KEKE-3310 file (N, C-alpha, C; in steps of 0.2 Angstrom, whole numbers, plus 5000, padded with zeros to 4 digits):
npx = (4852:4860:4852:4848:4861:4865:4864:4848:4846:4858:4870:4873:4888:4900:4902:4907:4914:4929:4944:4943:4956:4956:4949:4958:4967:4959:4952:4961:4966:4955:4956:4966:4964:4954:4958:4968:4961:4954:4965:4968:4957:4946:4930:4920:4927:4933:4919:4913:4926:4923:4911:4914:4926:4918:4909:4917:4924:4909:4906:4915:4917:4902:4905:4915:4906:4897:4906:4908:4915:4910:4906:4900:4889:4894:4901:4912:4914:4915:4911:4909:4908:4900:4888:4887:4886:4900:4902:4912:4915:4920:4917:4918:4922:4930:4943:4957:4970:4976:4980:4988:4995:5004:5012:5022:5016:5002:5001:5000:4987:4981:4978:4977:4980:4973:4975:4966:4964:4962:4972:4984:4996:5000:5000:5006:5002:4992:4992:4979:4975:4978:4972:4958:4959:4960:4958:4958:4957:4959:4966:4961:4949:4955:4965:4969:4956:4950:4953:4952:4939:4936:4941:4936:4924:4925:4929:4918:4909:4916:4910:4897:4894:4903:4894:4881:4884:4887:4873:4869:4875:4872:4858:4857:4859:4871)
npy = (5020:5026:5032:5023:5021:5032:5040:5048:5065:5065:5075:5073:5078:5075:5067:5055:5045:5034:5041:5044:5040:5024:5017:5017:5008:4995:5000:5004:4988:4983:4989:4986:4973:4971:4976:4969:4957:4962:4962:4948:4943:4933:4934:4930:4926:4938:4946:4937:4940:4952:4955:4948:4955:4969:4964:4961:4976:4981:4979:4980:4995:4996:4992:5002:5012:5010:5010:5020:5038:5043:5060:5064:5075:5067:5055:5047:5039:5024:5015:4998:4986:4976:4967:4962:4973:4984:4988:5001:5012:5026:5037:5055:5060:5052:5052:5054:5058:5062:5058:5062:5053:5053:5054:5060:5057:5055:5068:5076:5072:5076:5065:5054:5045:5043:5042:5037:5039:5032:5033:5044:5042:5038:5025:5013:5001:4986:4975:4966:4973:4986:4989:4989:5002:5010:5021:5018:5027:5024:5030:5044:5059:5074:5073:5084:5092:5082:5080:5091:5095:5084:5087:5101:5097:5089:5099:5107:5098:5095:5110:5110:5100:5106:5117:5113:5104:5116:5122:5115:5114:5126:5126:5119:5129:5128)
npz = (4740:4748:4757:4764:4774:4780:4796:4807:4808:4800:4791:4772:4767:4757:4742:4734:4717:4717:4709:4690:4685:4689:4680:4668:4666:4664:4653:4643:4642:4637:4624:4618:4619:4609:4599:4594:4593:4579:4571:4571:4562:4559:4560:4569:4581:4584:4587:4597:4605:4606:4612:4626:4632:4632:4639:4651:4654:4656:4666:4678:4677:4681:4694:4699:4697:4707:4723:4732:4741:4755:4766:4778:4792:4803:4801:4791:4777:4768:4753:4746:4731:4721:4720:4734:4743:4756:4769:4776:4791:4800:4815:4815:4827:4831:4825:4823:4815:4799:4786:4766:4756:4740:4724:4708:4696:4703:4707:4695:4689:4700:4711:4725:4738:4753:4770:4785:4801:4819:4827:4833:4828:4812:4801:4786:4789:4788:4798:4808:4819:4814:4804:4809:4815:4805:4790:4773:4759:4743:4729:4728:4722:4718:4733:4742:4743:4751:4764:4768:4771:4779:4790:4792:4794:4806:4813:4816:4820:4834:4838:4837:4848:4858:4862:4862:4874:4882:4881:4891:4903:4907:4907:4917:4932:4946)
capx = (4855:4865:4848:4851:4868:4862:4858:4845:4848:4865:4870:4878:4895:4902:4897:4911:4919:4936:4946:4944:4963:4954:4946:4963:4969:4956:4949:4967:4968:4951:4954:4972:4960:4950:4964:4971:4953:4956:4971:4967:4954:4940:4924:4916:4932:4930:4912:4917:4929:4921:4906:4919:4929:4912:4906:4923:4924:4907:4905:4922:4915:4899:4909:4917:4903:4895:4913:4908:4920:4906:4908:4894:4891:4895:4905:4917:4910:4919:4907:4913:4904:4894:4881:4885:4889:4904:4903:4914:4916:4921:4913:4922:4925:4935:4948:4965:4974:4976:4989:4988:5001:5001:5018:5022:5012:4994:5001:4997:4984:4975:4973:4979:4980:4970:4972:4961:4966:4960:4977:4990:5002:4997:5005:5002:5003:4990:4989:4972:4974:4980:4964:4952:4962:4962:4954:4962:4955:4962:4964:4952:4950:4958:4963:4967:4950:4943:4956:4952:4933:4933:4942:4931:4917:4927:4928:4910:4905:4918:4908:4890:4896:4904:4889:4877:4887:4886:4867:4866:4876:4868:4851:4856:4865:4872)
capy = (5015:5032:5035:5018:5023:5040:5042:5053:5070:5067:5077:5073:5083:5075:5061:5054:5040:5036:5046:5040:5035:5016:5013:5017:5000:4990:5002:5002:4981:4980:4991:4982:4966:4972:4977:4959:4951:4964:4959:4940:4942:4930:4938:4926:4927:4947:4945:4934:4943:4960:4953:4947:4962:4974:4963:4964:4982:4985:4976:4983:5002:4996:4990:5009:5017:5007:5013:5028:5040:5048:5062:5065:5079:5064:5050:5046:5031:5019:5007:4993:4980:4976:4963:4964:4981:4982:4999:5005:5020:5030:5043:5061:5061:5046:5053:5059:5058:5060:5057:5059:5052:5056:5051:5063:5054:5058:5074:5079:5071:5076:5059:5051:5040:5046:5037:5041:5034:5033:5035:5050:5040:5035:5020:5010:4994:4983:4971:4966:4979:4994:4988:4990:5008:5017:5017:5019:5027:5022:5035:5048:5063:5079:5073:5090:5095:5076:5079:5097:5092:5080:5091:5107:5093:5087:5105:5110:5095:5098:5116:5107:5097:5109:5120:5108:5105:5124:5124:5109:5116:5136:5124:5119:5131:5127)
capz = (4743:4753:4761:4771:4776:4785:4802:4808:4809:4798:4784:4767:4764:4750:4740:4727:4715:4716:4703:4685:4683:4691:4674:4663:4666:4662:4646:4639:4638:4632:4618:4615:4618:4603:4592:4593:4587:4574:4568:4567:4556:4561:4563:4573:4585:4584:4590:4604:4610:4610:4619:4634:4633:4633:4648:4658:4655:4658:4675:4681:4676:4685:4702:4700:4699:4716:4726:4734:4744:4758:4769:4784:4798:4808:4798:4785:4775:4760:4752:4739:4729:4716:4721:4737:4749:4760:4770:4782:4791:4805:4817:4814:4832:4834:4820:4826:4811:4791:4780:4761:4750:4733:4718:4704:4693:4705:4707:4691:4691:4706:4717:4731:4744:4760:4777:4792:4807:4826:4833:4832:4823:4806:4797:4782:4792:4787:4800:4808:4825:4812:4797:4814:4818:4800:4784:4766:4754:4735:4722:4729:4716:4726:4742:4748:4746:4755:4768:4772:4771:4782:4794:4793:4796:4813:4819:4816:4825:4841:4840:4841:4853:4865:4861:4869:4882:4888:4884:4898:4908:4909:4911:4926:4937:4954)
cpx = (4859:4858:4847:4856:4868:4860:4854:4848:4856:4865:4874:4883:4896:4902:4901:4914:4926:4939:4946:4950:4962:4951:4952:4965:4964:4951:4958:4968:4960:4951:4960:4969:4956:4953:4967:4967:4954:4960:4970:4962:4948:4936:4920:4920:4931:4926:4914:4920:4927:4915:4911:4922:4925:4910:4911:4923:4918:4905:4912:4920:4907:4900:4914:4914:4900:4899:4909:4911:4913:4907:4902:4897:4894:4900:4909:4915:4914:4914:4910:4907:4898:4888:4881:4885:4894:4906:4906:4916:4919:4919:4919:4926:4931:4942:4953:4968:4972:4979:4986:4995:5000:5011:5018:5017:5003:4996:4999:4991:4979:4972:4976:4978:4978:4970:4973:4961:4964:4967:4984:4993:4997:5000:4999:5001:4995:4986:4982:4969:4974:4973:4957:4952:4960:4958:4957:4957:4961:4960:4958:4955:4950:4957:4964:4959:4946:4945:4954:4944:4930:4937:4939:4924:4920:4926:4920:4906:4909:4911:4901:4890:4896:4898:4882:4878:4887:4879:4865:4866:4873:4861:4849:4860:4867:4869)
cpy = (5022:5033:5029:5017:5028:5037:5045:5058:5069:5068:5076:5080:5082:5068:5058:5046:5041:5040:5042:5038:5027:5014:5013:5010:4996:4992:5002:4992:4980:4982:4990:4974:4966:4973:4972:4956:4956:4963:4952:4941:4940:4936:4936:4927:4934:4947:4943:4937:4949:4961:4952:4952:4969:4973:4964:4970:4986:4984:4978:4992:5003:4996:4999:5014:5018:5007:5020:5030:5045:5054:5065:5071:5073:5058:5051:5040:5029:5013:5006:4990:4983:4974:4964:4970:4980:4990:4999:5011:5020:5035:5048:5062:5056:5048:5056:5060:5058:5062:5058:5058:5051:5052:5058:5063:5056:5064:5078:5078:5071:5070:5057:5048:5043:5042:5041:5037:5037:5034:5040:5048:5034:5029:5016:5001:4988:4976:4971:4973:4986:4993:4992:4998:5014:5014:5021:5021:5029:5029:5039:5057:5071:5078:5078:5094:5090:5079:5087:5098:5089:5083:5096:5104:5090:5093:5109:5104:5094:5106:5115:5105:5103:5115:5118:5106:5111:5124:5118:5112:5124:5133:5123:5123:5127:5131)
cpz = (4750:4757:4767:4775:4782:4789:4802:4810:4803:4791:4779:4767:4755:4748:4732:4725:4718:4708:4697:4682:4685:4684:4668:4661:4662:4653:4641:4637:4635:4624:4614:4615:4610:4596:4590:4590:4580:4570:4567:4564:4556:4564:4569:4580:4586:4590:4596:4609:4612:4615:4626:4634:4635:4639:4653:4658:4657:4666:4680:4682:4681:4694:4704:4703:4706:4723:4728:4742:4748:4765:4772:4789:4802:4807:4792:4785:4769:4761:4745:4736:4725:4717:4728:4742:4755:4762:4776:4784:4798:4807:4818:4821:4836:4831:4823:4822:4803:4788:4772:4757:4743:4730:4713:4698:4695:4706:4703:4689:4695:4708:4719:4734:4751:4766:4782:4798:4814:4831:4829:4827:4817:4801:4792:4781:4790:4792:4805:4815:4820:4807:4802:4814:4812:4794:4779:4762:4746:4731:4724:4723:4722:4732:4747:4750:4752:4764:4773:4774:4778:4792:4796:4797:4805:4816:4819:4821:4831:4842:4842:4846:4860:4866:4865:4874:4888:4888:4889:4906:4912:4911:4916:4930:4941:4957)
residu = (MET:LEU:GLU:LYS:ILE:LEU:ARG:VAL:GLU:GLU:GLU:LEU:ILE:TYR:ASN:GLU:ASN:ALA:HIS:TRP:ILE:ASN:LEU:LEU:LEU:PRO:GLY:VAL:LEU:SER:MET:ILE:THR:ILE:LEU:ILE:ALA:ILE:LEU:ILE:GLY:ASP:LEU:THR:PHE:PHE:ILE:ILE:ILE:LEU:PHE:LEU:THR:LEU:THR:PHE:PHE:GLY:LEU:TYR:PHE:LEU:SER:TYR:LYS:ASN:ASN:LYS:TYR:ILE:ILE:THR:SER:GLN:ARG:VAL:ILE:LYS:THR:LYS:GLY:LEU:LEU:GLY:LYS:ASN:ILE:ILE:ASP:HIS:ASP:LEU:ALA:SER:ILE:GLU:ALA:ILE:ARG:ILE:ARG:THR:ASN:PHE:PHE:SER:ASP:ILE:LEU:ASN:PHE:GLY:GLU:VAL:LEU:ILE:SER:ARG:GLU:LYS:ASN:VAL:SER:ARG:SER:LEU:SER:ILE:GLN:ASN:ARG:ALA:LYS:GLN:MET:VAL:PHE:GLU:ARG:VAL:LYS:ASN:PRO:LEU:LEU:PHE:LYS:ASN:THR:ILE:GLU:GLU:GLU:ILE:ILE:ASN:LEU:LYS:GLU:SER:LEU:GLY:SER:LYS:LEU:ILE:SER:VAL:ASP:SER:ALA:ASN:PRO:ASP)
# end
């Protein structure tokens, strides 16, 4: 699937799922449901609950595995979806600001929210205008690494564009 997303001459730099914390709540709910079914003691009820719980968790896990955060030499990409794909991207050249949001709990487990904006003023407003100008990456593993990787690729892109402009200018002296 990744091959379909990448452009010609686009290099893959970073390709990760969100943090494992996304699986914590469904996992805990699944365990509690199975424990309740065991305590009730009816074998038929337990088998039905076990099947439904494992199906629920399995679908959630597959969805988690299919949601990717990708950085390439040209873009930042977020893919979502199990059966259908929702792909959102921003060209690195259009990114003006990157913001990380964490709290005490997320700092301990090393995850956070990363907001990428096409404007210098990054806000968390979800208005239609702002959604088109920014991307929100929820529960990113090591958000500082994610942010630094994007910034390094922006620098690399600007340097490569600058060297192409210099070579074009030097090829046509006045």
